[in-house]
C-alpha atoms as one frame of an Amber mdcrd trajectory, in Angstrom:
protein
 101.223  61.529 120.007 104.895  62.386 120.210 105.973  66.002 120.194 108.038
  67.193 117.206 111.689  67.733 117.851 112.526  71.450 117.774 114.929  72.688
 115.136 118.397  73.972 115.950 117.323  77.600 115.585 114.094  77.365 117.580
 113.875  79.912 120.389 115.910  78.927 123.398 117.721  76.059 121.718 121.509
  76.185 121.794 122.262  72.664 120.561 124.261  72.158 117.421 122.659  70.469
 114.387 123.571  66.819 113.840 126.443  66.221 111.383 125.400  65.280 107.834
 125.402  61.598 106.976 128.523  60.400 105.189 127.945  59.172 101.634 128.816
  55.599 100.725 132.391  55.064  99.594 131.322  53.582  96.269 129.281  56.725
  95.452 131.593  59.701  95.977 130.075  63.165  95.976 130.284  64.836  92.594
 130.033  68.362  94.060 131.049  69.756  97.426 128.213  70.250  99.861 126.897
  73.832  99.755 124.223  74.745 102.283 121.499  76.997 100.868 122.078  79.607
 103.557 124.870  80.429 105.947 124.389  79.510 109.578 126.179  82.264 111.451
 127.074  81.811 115.046 124.976  83.630 117.560 126.430  87.085 118.246 127.725
  87.973 121.712 124.580  90.101 122.198 122.790  86.897 123.229 124.095  87.212
 126.790 125.401  90.732 127.352 123.887  93.043 124.758 125.850  94.770 122.019
 126.223  98.327 120.807 125.747  99.562 117.302 128.452 100.770 114.920 130.591
 103.534 116.493 129.950 105.851 113.523 126.200 105.674 114.063 126.022 109.115
 115.782 127.679 110.796 112.791 125.570 109.019 110.166 122.378 109.918 112.014
 123.287 113.501 112.866 125.237 114.841 109.908 122.143 116.627 108.647 121.981
 118.905 111.691 125.513 120.128 111.030 124.663 120.841 107.379 121.539 122.792
 108.389 123.537 124.830 110.906 126.194 125.578 108.280 123.590 126.745 105.754
 121.875 128.930 108.358 125.176 130.586 109.298 126.100 131.181 105.669 122.782
 132.949 105.092 123.299 135.165 108.149 124.956 138.427 107.092 126.435 139.232
 110.507 128.040 135.803 110.752 129.437 136.062 107.231 131.245 139.231 108.243
 132.635 137.574 111.387 134.178 134.332 110.237 135.747 133.657 113.638 132.356
 133.722 115.360 130.834 131.570 112.611 133.618 129.027 112.968 133.162 128.853
 116.734 129.429 128.350 116.246 129.911 125.559 113.731 132.466 123.905 115.987
 130.039 124.106 118.913 127.270 122.526 116.848 129.633 119.774 115.692 130.979
 119.009 119.175 127.536 119.176 120.778 126.020 116.934 118.137 128.802 114.388
 118.474 128.528 114.440 122.268 124.756 113.920 122.282 125.016 111.263 119.602
 127.773 109.488 121.515 125.642 109.442 124.667 122.712 108.024 122.726 124.969
 105.416 121.110 126.548 104.424 124.435 123.189 103.809 126.125 121.714 101.928
 123.148 122.159  98.158 123.256 120.457  95.282 121.519 120.348  91.590 122.323
 118.642  88.411 121.198 116.540  86.593 123.780 114.799  83.244 123.471 111.773
  84.624 121.623 112.494  88.266 120.791 115.054  90.913 119.957 115.393  93.530
 122.681 116.617  97.097 122.163 117.381  99.391 125.123 117.960 103.079 124.387
 117.905 106.541 125.952 120.203 108.165 128.506 117.657 110.531 130.123 114.485
 108.580 129.525 115.075 104.862 129.162 113.123 103.026 126.486 112.921  99.280
 125.909 111.598  97.720 122.727 110.909  93.988 122.671 110.099  92.752 119.178
 108.952  89.159 119.229 110.050  86.854 116.461 106.506  85.598 115.863 105.430
  89.154 114.934 108.121  89.775 112.329 106.675  89.887 108.807 109.706  90.867
 106.762 113.228  92.216 107.193 115.275  94.305 104.791 118.900  95.409 104.902
 118.817  99.050 103.768 121.691 101.404 103.006 120.826 105.096 103.070 123.143
 107.300 101.065 125.474 108.441 103.873 125.560 104.997 105.474 126.505 103.493
 102.122 129.580 105.730 101.968 130.887 104.133 105.176 129.901 100.568 104.313
 127.120 100.566 106.906 123.513  99.393 106.807 120.393  99.282 108.938 117.810
  96.599 109.588 114.225  97.536 108.823 111.837  95.065 110.379 108.209  94.993
 109.335 106.344  93.821 112.434 102.620  93.451 112.981 101.364  96.552 114.794
 103.175  99.498 116.359 104.818 102.645 115.092 106.550 103.123 111.817 110.092
 103.651 113.086 110.133 101.215 116.012 111.305  98.359 113.807 114.460 100.147
 112.643 117.830  99.180 114.070 120.768 101.187 112.788 123.615 101.053 112.072
 125.789  97.939 111.577 128.564  96.993 109.238 126.931  95.664 106.117 128.092
  92.073 106.624 126.926  92.157 110.256 123.498  93.411 109.170 123.181  90.582
 106.644 124.255  88.036 109.272 121.754  89.327 111.848 118.984  89.390 109.239
 119.585  85.702 108.514 119.411  84.814 112.211 116.187  86.779 112.712 114.548
  85.261 109.641 115.457  81.745 110.754 113.914  82.366 114.159 110.871  84.183
 112.788 109.956  81.984 109.832 111.858  78.757 110.325 114.970  77.498 108.583
 113.095  75.752 105.774 111.192  78.905 104.830 114.408  80.918 104.678 116.083
  78.266 102.518 113.178  78.294 100.083 113.302  82.084  99.919 117.053  82.070
  99.270 116.657  79.593  96.423 113.973  81.615  94.621 115.155  83.581  91.574
 114.847  87.344  91.523 111.254  88.296  90.630 110.556  89.693  87.196 109.188
  93.259  87.227 105.564  93.576  86.190 105.553  97.380  86.101 108.196 100.117
  85.960 107.252 103.794  86.303 109.290 106.002  83.927 111.166 108.899  85.523
 109.803 111.399  82.981 106.260 110.473  84.035 107.188 110.953  87.688 108.611
 114.400  86.930 105.648 115.428  84.788 103.107 114.246  87.337 104.913 116.101
  90.137 105.127 119.360  88.175 101.415 119.113  87.349 100.350 118.500  90.939
  98.280 121.196  92.623 100.900 121.731  95.364 103.740 122.454  92.947 101.597
 124.560  90.611 100.219 126.655  93.466 103.635 127.129  95.100 105.323 127.947
  91.787 102.614 130.484  90.919 102.947 132.170  94.309 106.747 132.234  94.042
 106.637 133.830  90.580 104.181 136.483  91.782 106.412 137.238  94.796 109.505
 137.666  92.614 107.663 139.931  90.189 106.126 141.978  93.001 109.521 142.448
  94.690 111.709 143.161  91.651 109.359 144.799  89.132 106.498 146.351  91.086
 108.823 147.443  93.918 106.688 145.900  96.647 108.884 145.521  99.727 107.655
 142.073 100.646 111.052 140.445 100.901 112.199 137.267  99.246 112.447 135.617
 102.669 108.659 135.191 102.509 109.205 132.983  99.472 111.021 130.219 101.379
 107.790 128.321 102.192 106.762 128.631  98.539 110.181 127.420  97.419 109.885
 124.422  99.725 106.450 123.760  98.210 108.194 123.321  94.847 111.422 121.582
  95.875 110.085 119.166  98.490 107.497 117.396  96.268 110.038 117.070  93.451
 112.616 115.588  95.828 110.115 113.256  97.475 108.393 112.009  94.330 111.087
 112.113  91.646 114.163 111.274  93.726 112.348 109.113  96.291 110.421 107.118
  93.657 113.151 107.007  91.025 113.166 103.655  89.245 109.927 102.563  90.897
 109.543  98.865  90.119 106.665  96.582  91.038 107.165  92.814  91.026 105.299
  89.803  92.340 106.728  87.241  94.763 105.313  84.331  96.731 104.890  86.693
  99.701 102.955  89.362  97.801 103.725  92.390  95.667 107.165  93.903  96.143
 108.179  97.492  95.397 111.647  98.931  94.878 112.334 102.656  94.563 114.779
 105.429  95.322 117.820 107.101  93.763 120.048 107.613  96.822 118.206 105.625
  99.483 117.029 102.452  97.774 113.892 101.237  99.536 112.147  97.906  99.200
 108.812  96.821 100.572 106.766  93.655 100.393 102.981  93.962 100.556 101.400
  90.762 101.924  97.800  90.688 100.628  96.409  89.507 103.959  97.568  92.691
 105.708  95.981  95.212 103.323  93.341  97.172 105.242  92.223  99.580 102.508
  93.257 101.462  99.391  93.191 105.094  98.279  93.193 106.269  94.654  94.036
 109.962  94.201  93.375 111.811  90.936  94.236 115.539  90.809  92.214 117.490
  88.256  95.033 117.753  85.688  95.965 114.117  86.164  92.394 113.099  85.338
  92.704 114.788  81.951  95.779 112.637  81.273  94.246 109.473  82.761  96.750
 109.284  85.653  96.211 108.269  89.269  98.148 107.357  92.422  97.409 104.265
  94.526  98.267 104.019  98.237  97.609 101.255 100.745  96.649 100.945 104.383
  98.805  98.141 105.784  98.837  96.969 109.371 101.690  98.725 111.153 102.606
 101.163 108.356 101.135 104.407 109.716 103.639 106.893 111.109 103.912 108.041
 114.699 102.912 111.721 115.150 104.967 111.920 118.364 108.076 111.309 116.236
 107.171 113.875 113.580 105.739 111.301 111.188 102.493 111.575 109.271  99.911
 109.226 110.766  98.100 109.216 107.416 101.117 108.011 105.468 100.763 104.551
 103.998 102.530 102.336 101.497 102.767 103.473  97.889 101.590 100.793  95.517
 101.827 103.020  92.438 103.113 106.642  92.553 101.545 107.469  89.181 100.036
 105.241  86.530  97.443 105.209  83.791  94.000 103.664  84.197  95.086 100.301
  82.822  98.004 100.046  85.246  95.799 101.096  88.162  93.237  98.426  87.290
  96.022  95.846  86.970  97.570  96.462  90.394  94.128  96.568  92.038  93.305
  93.194  90.528  96.534  91.747  91.952  95.892  93.095  95.439  92.163  92.281
  95.455  91.436  89.550  92.887  88.044  89.975  91.290  87.738  93.700  92.046
  86.423  95.840  89.161  85.592  99.373  90.215  83.746 100.113  86.983  81.178
  97.404  87.713  80.277  98.743  91.169  77.067 100.782  91.145  77.707 104.174
  92.727  74.983 106.115  94.563  75.298 109.904  94.300  74.445 112.361  97.048
  70.983 114.021  96.927  70.739 117.325  95.087  70.080 119.325  98.238  73.680
 118.557  99.275  74.795 121.326  96.853  73.801 123.848  99.512  76.777 122.636
 101.471  79.019 121.829  98.492  77.879 123.884  95.494  80.344 122.269  93.062
  81.696 119.157  94.700  78.333 117.556  95.561  78.206 115.914  92.136  81.306
 113.880  92.995  80.035 112.548  96.345  79.093 108.895  95.956  79.402 105.465
  97.512  78.957 101.895  96.340  79.717  98.349  97.392  79.968  94.779  96.244
  80.538  91.489  98.027  84.181  92.350  98.756  84.585  96.105  99.349  82.880
  99.409 100.105  83.894 102.341  97.859  83.456 106.078  98.493  84.427 109.033
  96.262  84.670 112.766  96.882  86.491 115.864  95.631  86.539 117.653  92.283
  89.907 119.440  92.491  91.572 116.234  93.724  89.300 113.220  93.558  89.785
 110.625  96.294  88.432 107.105  95.922  88.617 105.119  99.161  88.265 101.329
  99.123  87.661  99.386 102.353  87.462  95.613 102.592  84.351  94.537 104.467
  86.191  92.199 106.828  88.749  94.921 107.651  86.080  97.383 108.809  86.795
  98.326 112.420  83.685 100.420 113.075  80.907 102.319 111.338  79.539 105.597
 112.669  77.055 108.265 111.665  77.631 111.990 112.130  75.219 114.878 111.602
  76.001 118.576 112.044  73.475 121.361 112.697  73.264 122.414 109.041  72.930
 118.793 107.981  70.044 118.301 110.423  68.178 121.202 108.798  68.706 119.644
 105.372  68.048 116.058 106.476  71.606 114.922 105.635  74.250 112.888 107.478
  77.752 111.445 107.028  78.654 107.778 107.390  82.276 106.986 108.360  83.755
 103.537 107.792  86.759 103.370 110.109  89.974 101.503 109.331  93.446 101.605
 110.970  95.404 104.849 110.625  96.522 105.392 107.062  95.626 107.266 103.883
  92.249 105.569 103.423  89.355 107.604 104.822  86.073 106.151 103.578  83.283
 108.684 104.214  79.886 108.731 102.526  79.309 112.493 102.733  75.934 114.261
 102.835  73.642 111.302 102.435  69.940 111.450 103.112  69.624 110.766 106.840
  67.368 107.738 106.358  69.680 106.355 103.655  72.641 107.000 105.982  70.977
 105.016 108.788  70.349 102.110 106.410  73.955 102.244 105.154  75.203 102.234
 108.743  73.286  99.090 109.611  73.962  97.338 106.304  77.737  97.930 106.440
  77.918  96.646 110.009  76.144  93.463 108.878  78.401  93.082 105.817  81.510
  93.510 107.973  80.308  90.927 110.504  79.410  88.388 107.814  82.701  88.955
 105.991  84.746  88.370 109.147  82.941  85.086 109.665  83.567  83.994 106.087
  87.196  85.098 105.822  89.660  83.266 108.129  92.172  85.240 110.145  95.081
  86.338 108.017  98.035  84.007 108.256 100.362  86.869 107.461 100.654  87.872
 111.102 101.328  84.310 112.339 104.548  83.430 110.593 106.422  82.114 113.610
 106.137  78.330 114.039 106.878  78.615 117.757 104.051  79.489 120.169 103.981
  82.854 121.945 105.918  83.263 125.136 104.067  81.586 128.024 104.898  84.407
 130.413 102.886  86.822 128.308 105.820  89.177 127.910 104.868  91.924 125.632
 106.635  93.899 123.191 106.812  96.722 120.961 105.355  95.060 117.947 106.471
  97.812 115.804 106.982  98.083 112.082 108.638 100.362 109.572 106.885  98.841
 106.688 108.045 101.823 104.493 110.616  99.605 103.168 110.925  96.073 104.381
 111.273  92.869 102.559 111.984  89.354 103.494 112.689  88.331  99.950
């Protein structure tokens, strides 16, 4: 059997593609030849490594200068001494630019035969090697400040790793688009990229209105609690003459402003569409974010229904996706996942669940409630503790102030464990945890009868083992046609899946 001839963009190949065949003279071309995608030349980073855009330090660090300016404006002593305030601001600006310039100078990226390599850090050196065969999707994103300077960043969704390790910023916009094309050709093959480029823009299947986003945010327990506390503090300070100080209200004010900014501004224009690679989301007012959700990489789902939302029939749907969880060492939430639907009614929730997991109908799954003696541990919430399963998923519910419904696919179950505290032992109760990768989904069957918990433990382990045998390994993490590197070189297989898309 003869080996297939590698393509011109296969890893390690530097040969030029053969020239196109000339058409016969008697049949002249009616239209000029237009290739479906541009074939940019390899950048100079292939041999020597290249630096990012020179304005990268400013675009990344402008926020620190703004925070310092606001802090100095709120300081009474600095307001009275404008010269000292100016010197302080100048020191913050110069120091920030100097540190950013050092970081920029020691950060280089380059393309190797089978990976993209990023070296960074001037005190502690860090090397990220992201192999092409691990890249799932790539998006060219333009945050608000970067957009003002015509700059963009690459956000690579790679199987495994931290959330921010797949980001590479910043480039000129045209350079980012050119590098994205090169990476996609190497990761997915030239034919796959051509087919993607020729596909029309997907039609939206769901758009979340902004007024619903605002209403849902204002009716959330966090905003209501923070707003109530802030009103009481203002009344106590101004009317009742309690010398509490309005400074104590800053955390409460953040509890009102931050959710509104994150949900209303961050999810503005939330649009859900369907592509050949899975569901695709687009959201954001200033920083437009896109994300593609390949079905094969979904580990679990979480449906959240605050008490007021339940009266209106609203819910939020989040996903566990391989490589989406944040890195706590970098200040990210390790329970943060991908938003499939920020707020929707029951019909919309059922529709998106059916697209992610065909055949799933939560209303047909028989739920088993916790025994009545569990009310000694949860006097009110015990009525909402339940679990159920079908051939595809295991479902758990808990919470009466904010109800959480966790859905775990059997073949994505990583482990099953049983826990029993001292009070539970006296009552003959136990908890069963169904573990999945880090993310919002936390499937726990709380306060089950200890014998029922033992049976559930064994039965779920069997269901997970049988499901893994029946379901083949997901092809979503094997998109590269080339084999892995024979030297076993490893890599930071990292992914910012918060907003990546190959389409």
